[in-house]
N, C-alpha and C positions, 0 to 999 in steps of 0.2 A: 539582482535587478527585478523590478516588478512593473506592472502596468500602472499608469497614472492617468487621471483625467485632467485636462487643462480647461478650466472654466473660461479662460480668455479666448481660446480657439475652438472650444467645444469639441475637442478631439481626444481620443484615447492615445496615449503615448505608450507603445507596447515594445519595450526593449527586448524581452525574451521571445517574442513571437507567439504569445499565448492566444491571441485572437485567431491567428491562422490555425493553431492546433484545435481550437474550438470548432472552427468551420470544417476541419478535416476529421473531427470527432476522435481526437487522439489525446491520450494521457501521456505526458512526458515530464521528466524532471527538469528543473532549471539547473543548468550546470551538469557536471559529470554524474551520471546515474550511479556508478560504482561508489563514488564518495558519498552521495546522498543516502544510499541504502545503508552504508556503514555508519554514517552519522546518526541515523534514526531508523532502525529496522521496522518500526511500526508504519513507516511510510509505505512499505510493501503491501501491507494489509489495506491501507487507505487507497492506494492506487488500484488494487484489484477490486475493492468495493465500489469505488466511483466508476470504474470502467463498466462493471456489470450493471450498476444502477442506471447509468446514463446511456448504455449501449455503445460505449466508445471502445476503441482498440487501445492497447498499450503499445506505445512506440517500441520498435524492436530492441534498441539498446537499453531501454528502461526494463523491458521484459527480461532480457538476458541478465541484467544486474539483479533483478528479483530472483531469478532462478539460481544464480550463483550464490546469493547471500541469504537465502531463506533460513539457513541454520542460525543466522545471527538473531533471529527472533528470540532465541533462548537468552540473549543478552538484554533484551528490551525490558523496560520498566513493566513489572507485572500488572499494576493497575491500568496503565495505558493499553497494554496488550489485551487484557480482559475486556476493557471498554470497546476497543476497536473490533475485537472478535465478536462481541455481542452485537454491535451495530451491523456487522457484516451478516451474521447468522439470522438476525431479525428481519432482514429485508427479503422480499419475495425472490429476488435474483440471487440468493445465497448459493444455490446449486451451481449457477453459472460462474459466480465469483470464485468459489473455492472448490468446486467439484473436482473429482479425480480425472481431469482431462489430460493429465500428464504435462501440463504446461508450467504452472507455478508450484503446485503441490504444497501450498502454504498451509492448508488445513491439516495435512499430515504432520507438518512441523509443529504447529501449534498444539495439536492434540497429544503428540508424543511428549512435548515439554510439560503439558498439564499432567499427564499420567506420571511422569517422573516426579513432579512437585507433590502430587498426592501420595506417592510411594514414600518419599522422604518424610512428609508430614505424618504418615501412618507409623513409620519406624520410630520417629521421635516421640510419638505419643505413648509408646509402650513403657 
């Protein structure tokens, strides 16, 4: 479910409660955070990037799912992961988004996977 605008009543119809989350400055998944992170691990990077960029907090269940599933970034589409990593590192808030604060440790996961990919490519080029 998503938010809709009704031109007849001039109101936002907000089934998932996103407007309340905006007011509370929260990033939250729609539906089960565990399922959402497993469906698309790049969402973890996006959630952390937007939280840092906007100065929002990540809702506790969503943050816990990110922490539990960060290793799933290795399963993500490489082009999408590279793109999202670049977008995150290119923003001024990158240190806050991915810094070694012990909370999400996503940068550690991404860089470890990149180093493995480089090592495989190096071995295959011999």
